[in-house]
N, C-alpha and C positions, 0 to 999 in steps of 0.2 A: 677877174678877167684874165683870159689867156695872155701870156707874156710873150712879147716879140722874140725874146732870147730863147724861148722853148724850142723852136725849130733849130736854132744854132746849137743848143745843147744836144738835141737828137743827133745832129751831124757829127758832133764830137763823139757820142756814144757809138755811132755807126762805124767810125774810124777805129775806135777802141776795139770793137768786135773783131775787126780785121787783124789787128796787131795781136790780140789775145789768141785768136785761132792760129796765127803764124808761130806763136810761141810753143804750140804743141803741148800744152798742159803745164809748161813752166810758168810760175807766177811772175808777173812783172812788177818791179818796185814802183813806188810813186814817182820817183825821179825819172825812171826809164819811160813809163807810160806818158808822163807829162811831156817829156822831150819828144816823144813820137807824135804827140798831138800838136807840137809847136807852141806849148803853153808852159808858164812857170808852174812848179809844183803847187805853190799857194793858190794860183788861179784855178788850176785843175781841181784842187781839192775843194774850192768854193763851188765850182760847177757841180761836182758830185753831191756836195752837201745840200745844195738847193734842189737838185733834181731828184735824188732818192733818199737822202738822209743817212747814208752809210758811207764808209770809207771806200776809196777805189779798190783797196786790197779785198775787202769783203764783197764788193760788187762783182769783181772778176769771177768769184765762185758762182754767182747767179748767171753770168753770161757764158759759162762753159757749156760745151755741147752735151755734157752728162747731166746737166742740171735738171732736164726734164725727167730723167729716171728718178732722181732724188725726190722730185715733186710727187711723182706717182707712189713712191714709197711712203712719204711723210705727209702728203697733203692731198690724198686721193679723196675725191668727193663721191660718195655713194648717192646717186641721184634718187634712187627709190626712197631712201631715208628722208631726203629733202621733201619729196612729194608726200610722204606719210605724215609728216608733221605740218603739212599745210603751206609749204613754201612754193607751191606751184599755182597755176591758174591765172586767168586773165585779170589784170590789174595788180598782180603781186608786185611788190617793190623789190628790185634787185639792188642790193647794197643800200637800200633805203632812200634812193633818190630817183628811181625810174618808175613810170607807169606806162602801159602800152595798150594799144588796141589794134586789131587787124582791120584793114580795108575790107569792104564788103566783097563777097565773091564776084559780084557783078562788076565792080571797079577793077578787080583783078583781071577778070576775063576780058575786059575792054581795054587793057593795057594802060590804065590811068586816064582814059578819055574823060574829059570834063574836069580834070584836076589841074590846078595851077601849083607848080612846084617852085618854090623860091630856092636859090642856091647862093653860095658864097664860099670864098677861101678864108681859112682861119689858121692862125699859128696854133700848134698843139705840142704837148710834150714829146710827140713822136713824128715831128716833121709837119710839113703843110697838110692840112686836112680840108677836104672838100665836104661841105655839109649841105644837105638838101632837106626841105621841109614843106609839108602842106600846112593848112591853117590849123590842123589838129596836133602836129608834132613833127619831130625829126623823122624823116623817112629814108635818109641815106647818109652814110658817113664812110669816107675812104681816105686812105693815106697815100700821098703821092711821092714820098721820099725815094722809093725804089722804082716805082712804075713810071713816074713822070706825070705831069698835070694833064696832058692831053689824053692819055690812056685812062686815067682816073675818071675824067669827065665823061668820056665815051662809055666807060663801063657802067657808071651809075645812071646815065641817061637812058641806056639801053633797057634798064628795068622797067621803064614806063614809056614805051615807044609812042604812045598816043597822048601823052600829057603835054601841057604848055609849060615851058621853063622860063623863069624870070630871074635874072641876076639881081638879088635883093638881100644882101647879107644883113642889112639893118633889122629886118624882121626876125632874123634867126639869132641875133647876138645874145639875147637873154638866155635862150635855151642852150646855146653853145657854152656860154660861160658857166651856167649851172652844171652842164654835163662834165666839163673838164675839171671844175672845182668840186664836183661831187657834192653839191648842196642843193637846197630847194627841191623842186620837183621837175624833172625833165620828161616830157611827154614824147613817146615814140608812136609813129603811125606806120605800121608795117604792111607791105604788099607781098603776098606769096601764096603758093598752093597750100592746101590744108596740111600736107605732110611736112612741108617746109616750116610752117608755122609751129607745128608740134616740136620739131627739132629745135627751133629757136627758143621756144618756151623752156625746153629742158636746159638749154645753155644758160638761160637767165637764172637758174637755180644754183649755179656753181659759184660759191663765194670767192671773193677777191683773195688771191694768193694760193688758191687751190686749183686742181686740175681733175679731169676725168678722161675717159677714153671714148672713142667712137662707138665701140661695142656696148659700153655702159649706157650711152644715150640710146642706141637702138633697143636695148632691153627696156629702158625706162618708158619709151613711147609705145611698147608693145609689138615691136617689129624686130626681134632678135637677129633675124637673118638679113636684115637690110643694112648691114654695116656700110657697104659701098654707097647706097643711096643716102645714108646719113651724112657720110663724108661729102657728098655732092651738095646736099642742103646746107651743111655747115659752110662750105665754100661760097654759096649764093647768099649768105647773110648780108643784107643790104646796110646794116648799121654796125660797122666794125667797132670793136672795143666796148661799146655800150651793151651790145649783145656779144658776150665774150667768146667768140669762136676760137680765139687764140688759146683758150684753156682746154681745148680738146686735143688729145694726143693719141698716138698709136699705143697698143698694148705693150709693145716692145720698149716704149719709153722714147721712141723717135718722135721728133716734133711733127712729122707729117707735113702737109703743105700749108701755105697761108696765101690768101688771095692777094695781099698787098706786099709780099715778100718776106722770106724767112728772117732776115735781119730785124724787120719790124716785130715779128712774133717773138723772137728772143728778147728784144728790148722790152716789149710789153710784159712778158713773163718775169723778166729780171726786175723790172721797175716795181711790179706788184709784189713780188717776193720780198724785195727790200723794204717796201713800205709796210708789209705785214709784219715782218720781223722787227722793224723799228717800233711799230705800235705795240707789239707784244712785250718788248723789252721795256718800253716806257710804262 
């Protein structure tokens, strides 16, 4: 089950990002960073250990602005390879805990008319998360730590202008717990234009701890000149994190944009990098 302290931990990380940026590349000691967070070194160390499993010193390296370039050099995912070995296609499991299906073209064209969408707010490792779902699966997930709850709600509701919305977190709890704990099987129910669905399917083939580029995605879906359109489709991803749009970077190694705020994207990439490294070392 998601833990109430997770949002608190994200806020600690968000403040840490600001201090690390202000240090302009100079590493901050455990004592210094803990003092800036208003925490004891021991408490700060425990927060980090629970949240990512690596030391604050190591985690700082994942939060630096240059980390994205390192990821492109060391953990670049060639999506054509993923496709060639059968890692794509409807129903393919992403990180072994997701399955998905697209809403029918008719439902998409009708803006969700006839659909009842349950919604609720949940604690997550990356701040308050707004989750929406139909009877078939999660159809929306957004983070409100940077945007605020009202904007997040308005944004996700606008994807299905003709649907009926019902505050009903109880019916979503099992899926949400499975999603954030990455266990069991979390169903996704996606609504989007055919081009968008193709882009999101490509995103689903990027392994945890790896990244790719917008141009690589464009090549993979057979539209090499449509890099800008790919970027737009990535930004319209309705199910953040689970469809890992945060793993798409510019060819230069710049982070690019992120619908829910760049600090969230950096925290997502850093968290996944740390977890990947921790698992590899174990």
